[in-house]
C-alpha positions as CSV (number, residue, x, y, z in Angstrom):
1,X,100.8,72.0,102.0
2,X,101.4,71.6,105.8
3,X,104.3,69.2,105.3
4,X,106.2,71.8,103.3
5,X,106.0,74.6,105.8
6,X,108.9,75.0,108.2
7,X,107.6,74.6,111.8
8,X,107.0,77.7,113.9
9,X,109.9,78.5,116.2
10,X,109.0,80.1,119.5
11,X,111.2,83.0,120.6
12,X,111.7,84.1,124.2
13,X,110.6,87.7,125.0
14,X,113.4,89.9,126.2
15,X,111.0,91.7,128.6
16,X,111.5,95.1,127.1
17,X,108.7,97.6,126.8
18,X,106.8,98.0,123.5
19,X,108.4,101.4,123.0
20,X,112.0,100.2,123.5
21,X,111.8,97.0,121.6
22,X,113.8,96.9,118.4
23,X,112.4,93.6,117.2
24,X,108.9,92.3,116.4
25,X,107.3,89.1,115.1
26,X,106.8,88.6,111.4
27,X,106.1,85.8,108.9
28,X,109.3,85.4,106.9
29,X,109.7,83.6,103.6
30,X,112.8,81.5,103.6
31,X,112.5,80.1,100.0
32,X,110.0,77.9,98.3
33,X,107.9,75.9,100.8
34,X,109.5,77.5,103.8
35,X,108.0,80.2,106.1
36,X,108.7,81.0,109.7
37,X,107.0,83.3,112.2
38,X,110.0,84.7,114.1
39,X,111.7,87.8,115.6
40,X,112.6,90.3,112.9
41,X,113.8,93.9,113.1
42,X,111.1,96.4,113.8
43,X,110.8,98.8,110.9
44,X,112.0,102.4,111.2
45,X,111.4,105.6,109.2
46,X,113.8,105.6,106.2
47,X,112.4,108.5,104.2
48,X,110.3,111.6,105.1
49,X,107.3,110.2,103.2
50,X,107.3,106.9,105.2
51,X,104.9,105.9,108.0
52,X,105.3,103.1,110.5
53,X,102.0,101.4,111.3
54,X,100.9,98.8,113.8
55,X,98.9,96.0,112.2
56,X,95.4,95.5,113.6
57,X,94.2,92.9,111.2
58,X,95.7,91.3,108.1
59,X,95.0,88.4,105.8
60,X,96.6,85.9,103.4
61,X,96.3,86.3,99.7
62,X,96.4,83.6,97.0
63,X,99.4,85.5,95.8
64,X,101.1,84.7,99.1
65,X,100.5,81.0,98.4
66,X,102.0,81.5,95.0
67,X,105.1,83.0,96.6
68,X,105.3,80.0,99.0
69,X,105.2,77.6,96.0
70,X,108.0,79.5,94.2
71,X,105.7,81.2,91.7
72,X,107.2,84.7,92.3
73,X,111.0,84.8,92.0
74,X,111.1,88.5,92.7
75,X,110.5,87.7,96.4
76,X,113.8,87.0,98.1
77,X,114.5,84.8,101.0
78,X,114.2,86.7,104.3
79,X,111.2,88.9,103.1
80,X,108.3,89.4,105.5
81,X,105.2,88.5,103.5
82,X,101.8,90.2,103.2
83,X,100.3,93.2,101.4
84,X,96.9,93.8,103.0
85,X,95.6,95.1,106.3
86,X,94.1,97.6,108.7
87,X,96.5,99.4,111.0
88,X,97.1,102.3,113.4
89,X,99.7,104.9,112.6
90,X,102.6,104.6,115.0
91,X,104.9,107.2,113.6
92,X,105.1,109.4,110.5
93,X,108.0,111.0,108.6
94,X,108.3,114.7,108.3
95,X,107.0,114.6,104.7
96,X,103.7,112.9,105.6
97,X,100.8,115.5,105.6
98,X,97.6,113.4,105.6
99,X,98.1,111.2,108.6
100,X,99.2,111.4,112.2
101,X,99.9,109.1,115.1
102,X,96.8,107.2,116.2
103,X,95.0,107.3,112.9
104,X,93.3,104.1,111.8
105,X,94.1,103.3,108.2
106,X,93.6,100.9,105.3
107,X,96.8,99.7,103.8
108,X,96.7,99.6,100.0
109,X,98.5,96.6,98.4
110,X,99.9,99.1,95.9
111,X,102.4,101.8,96.9
112,X,102.2,105.0,94.8
113,X,104.7,107.9,94.8
114,X,102.0,110.1,93.1
115,X,104.4,112.0,90.9
116,X,105.9,109.6,88.3
117,X,104.7,109.1,84.8
118,X,102.6,106.0,85.6
119,X,101.1,107.5,88.8
120,X,99.9,110.5,86.7
121,X,98.1,108.1,84.5
122,X,96.6,106.4,87.6
123,X,98.6,103.3,86.7
124,X,99.8,103.1,90.3
125,X,100.6,99.4,90.0
126,X,103.5,100.5,87.8
127,X,104.8,103.4,89.9
128,X,108.5,103.8,89.2
129,X,109.3,103.7,93.0
130,X,106.4,101.6,94.2
131,X,103.7,99.4,92.7
132,X,103.4,96.0,94.4
133,X,106.3,96.1,96.7
134,X,104.9,95.2,100.1
135,X,105.6,91.5,100.8
136,X,107.4,91.3,97.5
137,X,110.3,93.7,97.2
138,X,110.1,95.0,100.7
139,X,108.8,93.6,104.0
140,X,105.1,93.3,104.2
141,X,102.1,93.3,106.5
142,X,102.1,89.8,108.0
143,X,103.9,91.2,111.0
144,X,103.3,93.4,114.1
145,X,104.5,96.5,112.4
146,X,105.2,97.6,108.8
147,X,106.8,100.5,107.0
148,X,104.6,102.1,104.4
149,X,106.5,104.2,101.8
150,X,104.7,107.2,100.3
151,X,102.1,107.0,103.1
152,X,100.0,109.9,101.9
153,X,99.3,108.1,98.6
154,X,99.3,104.5,99.9
155,X,97.0,104.6,102.9
156,X,93.3,105.4,103.3
157,X,91.7,106.7,106.4
158,X,89.4,104.0,107.9
159,X,85.9,105.5,108.4
160,X,84.9,105.5,112.0
161,X,82.5,102.8,113.1
162,X,83.1,100.5,110.1
163,X,83.8,96.8,110.3
164,X,87.6,96.4,110.2
165,X,87.3,93.1,108.6
166,X,85.2,94.5,105.7
167,X,87.9,97.2,105.2
168,X,90.7,94.6,105.0
169,X,89.0,93.4,101.8
170,X,89.6,96.8,100.3
171,X,93.4,96.4,100.5
172,X,93.5,94.1,97.5
173,X,90.8,91.7,96.5
174,X,87.9,94.1,95.9
175,X,89.8,96.5,93.7
176,X,91.6,93.6,91.9
177,X,88.4,91.9,91.0
178,X,86.7,95.1,90.1
179,X,89.5,96.6,88.0
180,X,91.1,93.6,86.4
181,X,88.0,91.6,85.9
182,X,84.9,93.8,85.7
183,X,86.3,97.1,84.3
184,X,89.0,95.5,82.0
185,X,86.3,93.0,80.8
186,X,84.0,95.9,79.9
187,X,81.1,94.3,81.7
188,X,77.9,96.1,80.8
189,X,74.1,95.8,81.4
190,X,72.6,92.8,79.8
191,X,75.9,90.9,79.3
192,X,76.3,87.2,79.9
193,X,79.6,86.7,81.8
194,X,81.5,83.8,83.2
195,X,83.9,83.9,86.1
196,X,86.3,80.9,86.2
197,X,87.5,80.5,89.8
198,X,85.3,80.9,92.8
199,X,88.1,81.9,95.2
200,X,88.4,85.2,97.0
201,X,89.3,87.1,93.8
202,X,86.6,85.4,91.8
203,X,84.0,86.2,94.5
204,X,85.1,89.8,94.6
205,X,84.6,89.9,90.9
206,X,81.2,88.5,91.3
207,X,80.2,91.1,93.9
208,X,81.5,94.1,91.9
209,X,80.2,92.8,88.5
210,X,76.7,93.3,89.9
211,X,77.2,97.1,89.9
212,X,76.9,96.8,86.1
213,X,73.7,94.6,85.9
214,X,74.9,91.7,83.7
215,X,71.9,89.5,82.7
216,X,73.6,86.2,83.5
217,X,76.6,85.4,85.6
218,X,78.1,81.9,85.3
219,X,80.5,80.8,88.1
220,X,82.8,77.9,87.3
221,X,84.9,76.0,89.9
222,X,85.8,72.5,91.2
223,X,84.7,73.3,94.7
224,X,81.0,72.7,95.2
225,X,81.0,74.6,98.6
226,X,82.3,77.7,96.9
227,X,79.9,77.4,94.1
228,X,77.0,77.3,96.5
229,X,78.3,80.4,98.1
230,X,78.6,82.1,94.7
231,X,74.9,81.2,94.0
232,X,73.9,82.8,97.3
233,X,75.9,85.9,96.5
234,X,74.6,86.6,93.0
235,X,75.7,84.1,90.5
236,X,72.8,83.1,88.3
237,X,74.3,79.8,87.2
238,X,77.0,77.6,88.7
239,X,79.0,74.8,87.0
240,X,81.2,72.3,88.7
241,X,83.9,71.7,86.1
242,X,85.0,68.5,87.9
243,X,81.6,66.8,87.2
244,X,80.5,68.8,84.1
245,X,82.0,69.9,80.8
246,X,81.8,73.6,81.5
247,X,82.7,74.5,77.9
248,X,80.0,72.3,76.4
249,X,77.4,73.4,78.9
250,X,77.9,77.1,78.3
251,X,78.1,76.8,74.5
252,X,74.9,74.8,74.5
253,X,73.1,77.3,76.7
254,X,74.3,80.5,75.0
255,X,74.7,79.4,71.4
256,X,77.9,81.4,70.7
257,X,79.5,81.9,74.2
258,X,79.7,84.6,76.8
259,X,80.3,88.4,76.4
260,X,83.0,88.4,79.0
261,X,85.1,85.4,80.3
262,X,87.0,86.3,83.5
263,X,90.0,84.1,84.5
264,X,90.5,84.2,88.3
265,X,92.8,81.3,89.0
266,X,96.1,81.7,87.1
267,X,96.3,78.2,85.4
268,X,96.6,77.1,81.8
269,X,93.4,75.0,82.0
270,X,91.2,77.8,83.3
271,X,92.6,80.3,80.7
272,X,91.8,77.7,78.0
273,X,88.2,77.6,79.2
274,X,88.0,81.3,78.6
275,X,89.3,81.0,75.1
276,X,86.7,78.3,74.3
277,X,83.6,80.1,75.7
278,X,84.1,83.7,74.6
279,X,81.8,84.9,71.8
280,X,82.8,87.0,68.8
281,X,83.5,90.5,69.9
282,X,83.8,89.4,73.5
283,X,86.4,90.0,76.2
284,X,88.8,87.7,78.1
285,X,89.8,89.5,81.3
286,X,92.7,87.7,83.0
287,X,93.1,88.3,86.7
288,X,94.9,85.2,87.8
289,X,98.7,85.2,88.5
290,X,100.3,82.8,86.0
291,X,103.5,81.1,86.9
292,X,103.9,79.4,83.5
293,X,102.9,79.9,79.9
294,X,99.5,79.2,78.5
295,X,98.6,78.0,75.0
296,X,97.1,81.0,73.3
297,X,94.8,79.8,70.5
298,X,95.4,82.9,68.4
299,X,94.6,81.0,65.2
300,X,91.0,80.7,66.4
301,X,90.7,84.0,68.3
302,X,92.0,86.5,65.8
303,X,89.1,86.3,63.4
304,X,86.5,86.6,66.3
305,X,87.5,90.1,67.3
306,X,88.5,89.1,70.8
307,X,90.0,91.5,73.3
308,X,92.3,90.0,75.9
309,X,93.3,92.1,79.0
310,X,95.6,91.3,81.9
311,X,97.5,93.1,84.5
312,X,98.3,94.3,88.0
313,X,95.7,96.1,90.0
314,X,96.1,99.9,90.2
315,X,93.7,100.5,93.1
316,X,92.5,103.7,91.4
317,X,88.9,102.6,92.2
318,X,89.5,102.0,95.9
319,X,87.9,105.3,97.0
320,X,84.8,104.5,95.1
321,X,84.7,100.9,96.5
322,X,85.2,102.3,100.0
323,X,82.0,104.3,99.6
324,X,80.1,101.3,98.4
325,X,81.2,99.3,101.5
326,X,80.5,102.2,103.8
327,X,77.0,102.5,102.3
328,X,76.3,98.8,102.7
329,X,75.9,98.3,99.0
330,X,78.2,95.3,99.2
331,X,79.4,93.4,102.3
332,X,82.8,92.0,101.6
333,X,83.1,90.7,105.2
334,X,81.0,87.8,104.2
335,X,84.0,86.4,102.3
336,X,85.7,85.8,105.7
337,X,85.4,82.2,106.9
338,X,88.2,81.8,109.4
339,X,89.8,83.9,112.2
340,X,93.2,83.5,113.8
341,X,95.6,85.4,116.0
342,X,98.6,86.7,114.2
343,X,100.9,84.3,116.2
344,X,98.8,81.4,114.7
345,X,99.7,82.4,111.2
346,X,101.4,79.1,110.3
347,X,98.1,77.3,111.0
348,X,96.3,80.0,109.0
349,X,98.5,79.2,106.0
350,X,97.7,75.5,106.4
351,X,94.0,76.2,106.5
352,X,94.0,78.7,103.6
353,X,96.2,76.4,101.5
354,X,93.7,73.5,102.0
355,X,90.7,75.7,101.2
356,X,88.5,72.9,99.8
357,X,89.0,70.6,102.7
358,X,88.7,73.4,105.3
359,X,85.9,75.3,103.4
360,X,88.0,78.4,103.6
361,X,87.5,81.6,101.7
362,X,89.4,84.5,103.4
363,X,91.1,84.3,106.7
364,X,91.6,87.2,109.1
365,X,94.6,87.5,111.4
366,X,94.4,89.8,114.4
367,X,97.4,91.3,116.0
368,X,96.9,91.2,119.8
């Protein structure tokens, strides 16, 4: 991946004070395979419901790598990437009631107006004036500052004394794994489940699935290091699909497959594993972002009463997950393996993009 990323270009400081500066540094997408950390305009309040926040810590998502590889055509050249982070309120619009300058906040990856048809159904991912827009349709969080539309509905107050790095995981991966994998998959006590993909989303699914006491959790991946971590964090069985036939092994051990098969990669091969291992009456919960079509074996699945779900996270469970993190029930900070300063973000992308070699899970970028 490193040979496809545009080299970082150093910019000279103009010597202006932080208050008077009209530019900042941000990680800009310049088309497939091209990113650059450079001077960009500092965001300003555009609507009364906006807030401007100064990033404290952010991270890189697998979705960002997908953008870099041309998987998300909605992201236009010139967009600042990123949709996760912890920040401090710099300025609020006149219509913001829940936050003030100086508040420390969690940025949700989903922007919600709170009043449209979808928001009233708690389908915030499909908000008619929001949804996943940060680092997609508008500039995102891999920058010194970011504008947050509908701040009252799209930010959460960070509890005092809590680990900022744990809270960053609440921006996206914990609610995504929980909602799209565990809840959509209808995981229940006594179930046998399989998670295909031991990356950050798969691991978040593993952590939150344990709320519902499944009897057995299979974790399937090609990376033995990640599988060993999964075993440590609650997987009862691990399968390296590079050295074992995962389908054959699961079917031989279960007889008729798993109750819930959770796809956490976004590839035809991993979706196919789900189709092959789900038992009659079971669920396939797709979390992965797919950039091309899969071969749906409907001729085999229809008669087995299979439910298939997929979708974009709504973050409606974020308040509950925040309480579980605050109580110590789960420790999502253990997913973090690497730390960088924000101005080393090009290197961070290289490390995250070579996760197996670097033994990387989640990276944290600190704005100093």
